[in-house]
DRENTORKOL-3810 file (N, C-alpha, C; in nm, 4 decimals):
REM DRENTORKOL-3810
@n.u->-1.8684; n.v->-4.0516; n.w->3.3910; ca.u->-1.7713; ca.v->-4.1589; ca.w->3.3803; c.u->-1.6834; c.v->-4.1315; c.w->3.2578
@n.u->-1.5493; n.v->-4.1457; n.w->3.2745; ca.u->-1.4599; ca.v->-4.1252; ca.w->3.1617; c.u->-1.4866; c.v->-4.2253; c.w->3.0493
@n.u->-1.4622; n.v->-4.1831; n.w->2.9269; ca.u->-1.4895; ca.v->-4.2668; ca.w->2.8095; c.u->-1.4073; c.v->-4.3947; c.w->2.8097
@n.u->-1.2834; n.v->-4.3903; n.w->2.8583; ca.u->-1.1988; ca.v->-4.5094; ca.w->2.8540; c.u->-1.2518; c.v->-4.6216; c.w->2.9423
@n.u->-1.3225; n.v->-4.5883; n.w->3.0487; ca.u->-1.3788; ca.v->-4.6919; ca.w->3.1358; c.u->-1.4916; c.v->-4.7655; c.w->3.0644
@n.u->-1.5823; n.v->-4.6937; n.w->3.0043; ca.u->-1.6930; ca.v->-4.7597; ca.w->2.9357; c.u->-1.6437; c.v->-4.8385; c.w->2.8151
@n.u->-1.5399; n.v->-4.7906; n.w->2.7467; ca.u->-1.4828; ca.v->-4.8629; ca.w->2.6330; c.u->-1.4212; c.v->-4.9934; c.w->2.6799
@n.u->-1.3474; n.v->-4.9907; n.w->2.7883; ca.u->-1.2826; ca.v->-5.1111; ca.w->2.8400; c.u->-1.3858; c.v->-5.2142; c.w->2.8820
@n.u->-1.4882; n.v->-5.1700; n.w->2.9510; ca.u->-1.5896; ca.v->-5.2631; ca.w->2.9986; c.u->-1.6653; c.v->-5.3278; c.w->2.8833
@n.u->-1.6901; n.v->-5.2525; n.w->2.7780; ca.u->-1.7659; ca.v->-5.3096; ca.w->2.6672; c.u->-1.6796; c.v->-5.3981; c.w->2.5779
@n.u->-1.5486; n.v->-5.3701; n.w->2.5686; ca.u->-1.4636; ca.v->-5.4487; ca.w->2.4798; c.u->-1.4142; c.v->-5.5780; c.w->2.5439
@n.u->-1.4046; n.v->-5.5842; n.w->2.6730; ca.u->-1.3555; ca.v->-5.7043; ca.w->2.7412; c.u->-1.4324; c.v->-5.7252; c.w->2.8714
@n.u->-1.5580; n.v->-5.7677; n.w->2.8642; ca.u->-1.6370; ca.v->-5.7811; ca.w->2.9869; c.u->-1.5854; c.v->-5.8883; c.w->3.0821
@n.u->-1.5093; n.v->-5.9865; n.w->3.0319; ca.u->-1.4597; ca.v->-6.0917; ca.w->3.1201; c.u->-1.3418; c.v->-6.0448; c.w->3.2049
@n.u->-1.2771; n.v->-5.9361; n.w->3.1644; ca.u->-1.1642; ca.v->-5.8831; ca.w->3.2402; c.u->-1.2139; c.v->-5.7754; c.w->3.3350
@n.u->-1.1648; n.v->-5.7793; n.w->3.4568; ca.u->-1.2041; ca.v->-5.6785; ca.w->3.5538; c.u->-1.1394; c.v->-5.5452; c.w->3.5234
@n.u->-1.1868; n.v->-5.4427; n.w->3.5880; ca.u->-1.1303; ca.v->-5.3092; ca.w->3.5675; c.u->-1.0296; c.v->-5.2760; c.w->3.6775
@n.u->-0.9728; n.v->-5.3768; n.w->3.7380; ca.u->-0.8745; ca.v->-5.3566; ca.w->3.8442; c.u->-0.7530; c.v->-5.4447; c.w->3.8178
@n.u->-0.6494; n.v->-5.4239; n.w->3.8958; ca.u->-0.5269; ca.v->-5.5032; ca.w->3.8805; c.u->-0.4937; c.v->-5.5767; c.w->4.0099
@n.u->-0.5934; n.v->-5.6192; n.w->4.0834; ca.u->-0.5702; ca.v->-5.6855; ca.w->4.2115; c.u->-0.4872; c.v->-5.8124; c.w->4.1965
@n.u->-0.5094; n.v->-5.8899; n.w->4.0909; ca.u->-0.4315; ca.v->-6.0117; ca.w->4.0698; c.u->-0.2835; c.v->-5.9822; c.w->4.0550
@n.u->-0.2519; n.v->-5.8789; n.w->3.9797; ca.u->-0.1124; ca.v->-5.8399; ca.w->3.9617; c.u->-0.0521; c.v->-5.7904; c.w->4.0923
@n.u->-0.1281; n.v->-5.7121; n.w->4.1653; ca.u->-0.0797; ca.v->-5.6616; ca.w->4.2939; c.u->-0.0547; c.v->-5.7758; c.w->4.3916
@n.u->-0.1429; n.v->-5.8733; n.w->4.3962; ca.u->-0.1250; ca.v->-5.9881; ca.w->4.4860; c.u->-0.0024; c.v->-6.0695; c.w->4.4484
@n.u->0.0242; n.v->-6.0807; n.w->4.3190; ca.u->0.1401; ca.v->-6.1570; ca.w->4.2731; c.u->0.2714; c.v->-6.0892; c.w->4.3144
@n.u->0.2744; n.v->-5.9570; n.w->4.3181; ca.u->0.3962; ca.v->-5.8833; ca.w->4.3531; c.u->0.4175; c.v->-5.8667; c.w->4.5031
@n.u->0.3124; n.v->-5.8788; n.w->4.5808; ca.u->0.3216; ca.v->-5.8510; ca.w->4.7246; c.u->0.4292; c.v->-5.9323; c.w->4.7974
@n.u->0.4409; n.v->-6.0659; n.w->4.7776; ca.u->0.5452; ca.v->-6.1401; ca.w->4.8495; c.u->0.6865; c.v->-6.0928; c.w->4.8149
@n.u->0.7081; n.v->-6.0547; n.w->4.6904; ca.u->0.8405; ca.v->-6.0068; ca.w->4.6501; c.u->0.8723; c.v->-5.8740; c.w->4.7173
@n.u->0.7753; n.v->-5.7843; n.w->4.7210; ca.u->0.7970; ca.v->-5.6552; ca.w->4.7861; c.u->0.8209; c.v->-5.6733; c.w->4.9357
@n.u->0.7461; n.v->-5.7630; n.w->4.9980; ca.u->0.7649; ca.v->-5.7895; ca.w->5.1407; c.u->0.9036; c.v->-5.8470; c.w->5.1670
@n.u->0.9453; n.v->-5.9426; n.w->5.0857; ca.u->1.0777; ca.v->-6.0026; ca.w->5.1013; c.u->1.1869; c.v->-5.8958; c.w->5.0897
@n.u->1.1733; n.v->-5.8106; n.w->4.9904; ca.u->1.2728; ca.v->-5.7053; ca.w->4.9688; c.u->1.2801; c.v->-5.6108; c.w->5.0884
@n.u->1.1643; n.v->-5.5758; n.w->5.1458; ca.u->1.1615; ca.v->-5.4843; ca.w->5.2596; c.u->1.2194; c.v->-5.5484; c.w->5.3852
@n.u->1.1877; n.v->-5.6753; n.w->5.4081; ca.u->1.2334; ca.v->-5.7438; ca.w->5.5291; c.u->1.3835; c.v->-5.7702; c.w->5.5246
@n.u->1.4345; n.v->-5.8125; n.w->5.4092; ca.u->1.5751; ca.v->-5.8504; ca.w->5.3998; c.u->1.6670; c.v->-5.7361; c.w->5.3567
@n.u->1.6089; n.v->-5.6274; n.w->5.3093; ca.u->1.6918; ca.v->-5.5163; ca.w->5.2632; c.u->1.7355; c.v->-5.5323; c.w->5.1184
@n.u->1.6780; n.v->-5.6254; n.w->5.0489; ca.u->1.7094; ca.v->-5.6421; ca.w->4.9070; c.u->1.8064; c.v->-5.7561; c.w->4.8829
@n.u->1.8547; n.v->-5.7628; n.w->4.7611; ca.u->1.9458; ca.v->-5.8691; ca.w->4.7207; c.u->2.0864; c.v->-5.8135; c.w->4.7091
@n.u->2.1843; n.v->-5.8962; n.w->4.7372; ca.u->2.3229; ca.v->-5.8523; ca.w->4.7295; c.u->2.3819; c.v->-5.8710; c.w->4.5903
@n.u->2.3143; n.v->-5.9504; n.w->4.5080; ca.u->2.3668; ca.v->-5.9736; ca.w->4.3732; c.u->2.2518; c.v->-5.9774; c.w->4.2732
@n.u->2.2838; n.v->-5.9488; n.w->4.1501; ca.u->2.1859; ca.v->-5.9592; ca.w->4.0429; c.u->2.1452; c.v->-6.1046; c.w->4.0241
@n.u->2.2412; n.v->-6.1956; n.w->4.0397; ca.u->2.2144; ca.v->-6.3380; ca.w->4.0245; c.u->2.1066; c.v->-6.3830; c.w->4.1231
@n.u->2.1188; n.v->-6.3414; n.w->4.2487; ca.u->2.0216; ca.v->-6.3784; ca.w->4.3508; c.u->1.8834; c.v->-6.3212; c.w->4.3217
@n.u->1.8791; n.v->-6.1973; n.w->4.2768; ca.u->1.7509; ca.v->-6.1344; ca.w->4.2438; c.u->1.6852; c.v->-6.2053; c.w->4.1258
@n.u->1.7644; n.v->-6.2392; n.w->4.0247; ca.u->1.7104; ca.v->-6.3094; ca.w->3.9075; c.u->1.6597; c.v->-6.4483; c.w->3.9449
@n.u->1.7344; n.v->-6.5195; n.w->4.0285; ca.u->1.6918; ca.v->-6.6524; ca.w->4.0720; c.u->1.5612; c.v->-6.6445; c.w->4.1501
@n.u->1.5528; n.v->-6.5514; n.w->4.2426; ca.u->1.4318; ca.v->-6.5354; ca.w->4.3228; c.u->1.3115; c.v->-6.5035; c.w->4.2333
@n.u->1.3302; n.v->-6.4133; n.w->4.1375; ca.u->1.2211; ca.v->-6.3767; ca.w->4.0463; c.u->1.1774; c.v->-6.4965; c.w->3.9633
@n.u->1.2723; n.v->-6.5766; n.w->3.9184; ca.u->1.2386; ca.v->-6.6948; ca.w->3.8378; c.u->1.1606; c.v->-6.7969; c.w->3.9190
@n.u->1.2047; n.v->-6.8228; n.w->4.0399; ca.u->1.1365; ca.v->-6.9194; ca.w->4.1257; c.u->0.9959; c.v->-6.8699; c.w->4.1598
@n.u->0.9827; n.v->-6.7432; n.w->4.1921; ca.u->0.8503; ca.v->-6.6869; ca.w->4.2215; c.u->0.7588; c.v->-6.6976; c.w->4.1003
@n.u->0.8138; n.v->-6.6763; n.w->3.9821; ca.u->0.7342; ca.v->-6.6852; ca.w->3.8606; c.u->0.6825; c.v->-6.8265; c.w->3.8383
@n.u->0.7691; n.v->-6.9250; n.w->3.8559; ca.u->0.7295; ca.v->-7.0650; ca.w->3.8382; c.u->0.6234; c.v->-7.1040; c.w->3.9404
@n.u->0.6450; n.v->-7.0663; n.w->4.0654; ca.u->0.5506; ca.v->-7.1017; ca.w->4.1712; c.u->0.4172; c.v->-7.0300; c.w->4.1512
@n.u->0.4213; n.v->-6.9030; n.w->4.1132; ca.u->0.2981; ca.v->-6.8279; ca.w->4.0909; c.u->0.2161; c.v->-6.8836; c.w->3.9758
@n.u->0.2847; n.v->-6.9170; n.w->3.8660; ca.u->0.2154; ca.v->-6.9746; ca.w->3.7508; c.u->0.1545; c.v->-7.1095; c.w->3.7870
@n.u->0.2311; n.v->-7.1897; n.w->3.8577; ca.u->0.1813; ca.v->-7.3215; ca.w->3.8982; c.u->0.0603; c.v->-7.3092; c.w->3.9899
@n.u->0.0643; n.v->-7.2156; n.w->4.0819; ca.u->-0.0477; ca.v->-7.1981; ca.w->4.1747; c.u->-0.1757; c.v->-7.1617; c.w->4.1000
@n.u->-0.1642; n.v->-7.0767; n.w->3.9994; ca.u->-0.2815; ca.v->-7.0405; ca.w->3.9208; c.u->-0.3355; c.v->-7.1586; c.w->3.8404
@n.u->-0.2503; n.v->-7.2567; n.w->3.8138; ca.u->-0.2926; ca.v->-7.3759; ca.w->3.7386; c.u->-0.3260; c.v->-7.4925; c.w->3.8316
@n.u->-0.3179; n.v->-7.4717; n.w->3.9626; ca.u->-0.3528; ca.v->-7.5758; ca.w->4.0584; c.u->-0.2434; c.v->-7.6796; c.w->4.0795
@n.u->-0.1189; n.v->-7.6434; n.w->4.0539; ca.u->-0.0045; ca.v->-7.7326; ca.w->4.0707; c.u->0.0707; c.v->-7.6896; c.w->4.1959
@n.u->0.1156; n.v->-7.7847; n.w->4.2752; ca.u->0.1915; ca.v->-7.7538; ca.w->4.3963; c.u->0.3294; c.v->-7.6960; c.w->4.3650
@n.u->0.3845; n.v->-7.6212; n.w->4.4597; ca.u->0.5134; ca.v->-7.5559; ca.w->4.4403; c.u->0.6251; c.v->-7.6570; c.w->4.4164
@n.u->0.6306; n.v->-7.7633; n.w->4.4978; ca.u->0.7362; ca.v->-7.8630; ca.w->4.4838; c.u->0.7288; c.v->-7.9305; c.w->4.3467
@n.u->0.6079; n.v->-7.9677; n.w->4.3061; ca.u->0.5892; ca.v->-8.0316; ca.w->4.1759; c.u->0.6315; c.v->-7.9372; c.w->4.0629
@n.u->0.5978; n.v->-7.8103; n.w->4.0742; ca.u->0.6330; ca.v->-7.7133; ca.w->3.9703; c.u->0.7842; c.v->-7.6969; c.w->3.9584
@n.u->0.8528; n.v->-7.6885; n.w->4.0710; ca.u->0.9989; ca.v->-7.6725; ca.w->4.0677; c.u->1.0632; c.v->-7.7990; c.w->4.0116
@n.u->1.0148; n.v->-7.9146; n.w->4.0545; ca.u->1.0695; ca.v->-8.0407; ca.w->4.0039; c.u->1.0484; c.v->-8.0531; c.w->3.8526
@n.u->0.9294; n.v->-8.0184; n.w->3.8063; ca.u->0.8989; ca.v->-8.0237; ca.w->3.6633; c.u->0.9905; c.v->-7.9296; c.w->3.5853
@n.u->1.0108; n.v->-7.8104; n.w->3.6371; ca.u->1.0962; ca.v->-7.7119; ca.w->3.5705; c.u->1.2409; c.v->-7.7594; c.w->3.5656
@n.u->1.2903; n.v->-7.8164; n.w->3.6743; ca.u->1.4286; ca.v->-7.8651; ca.w->3.6771; c.u->1.4499; c.v->-7.9860; c.w->3.5845
@n.u->1.3414; n.v->-8.0556; n.w->3.5516; ca.u->1.3498; ca.v->-8.1659; ca.w->3.4565; c.u->1.3429; c.v->-8.1171; c.w->3.3122
@n.u->1.3362; n.v->-7.9868; n.w->3.2944; ca.u->1.3351; ca.v->-7.9279; ca.w->3.1605; c.u->1.1989; c.v->-7.9178; c.w->3.0966
@n.u->1.0941; n.v->-7.9401; n.w->3.1750; ca.u->0.9579; ca.v->-7.9290; ca.w->3.1238; c.u->0.8974; c.v->-7.7980; c.w->3.1714
@n.u->0.7883; n.v->-7.7587; n.w->3.1097; ca.u->0.7225; ca.v->-7.6335; ca.w->3.1442; c.u->0.5966; c.v->-7.6602; c.w->3.2256
@n.u->0.5702; n.v->-7.5761; n.w->3.3244; ca.u->0.4465; ca.v->-7.5869; ca.w->3.3997; c.u->0.3309; c.v->-7.5309; c.w->3.3173
@n.u->0.3606; n.v->-7.4669; n.w->3.2064; ca.u->0.2569; ca.v->-7.4151; ca.w->3.1190; c.u->0.2064; c.v->-7.5197; c.w->3.0218
@n.u->0.2846; n.v->-7.6255; n.w->3.0026; ca.u->0.2461; ca.v->-7.7288; ca.w->2.9059; c.u->0.1208; c.v->-7.8007; c.w->2.9544
@n.u->0.0286; n.v->-7.8305; n.w->2.8636; ca.u->-0.0926; ca.v->-7.9017; ca.w->2.9055; c.u->-0.0606; c.v->-8.0435; c.w->2.9514
@n.u->-0.1399; n.v->-8.0901; n.w->3.0483; ca.u->-0.1232; ca.v->-8.2279; ca.w->3.0974; c.u->-0.0270; c.v->-8.2317; c.w->3.2033
END
């Protein structure tokens, strides 16, 4: 076994040695890009990335997508406690 694997496991046992969570988070964006052929403007790509980020963060915190978008549009953060 390579030394970096044993070092990682011993220094952060609560973190897995894989990136499945990151891959799952990117999958809908990659699928959208493949199905639609991409974005026609930088503005559209940035908006889509921002909305996906808000929805993804909210989902990990147990907040619904509609509630997360509404909270964000009211100038509040879905990261804020409570």
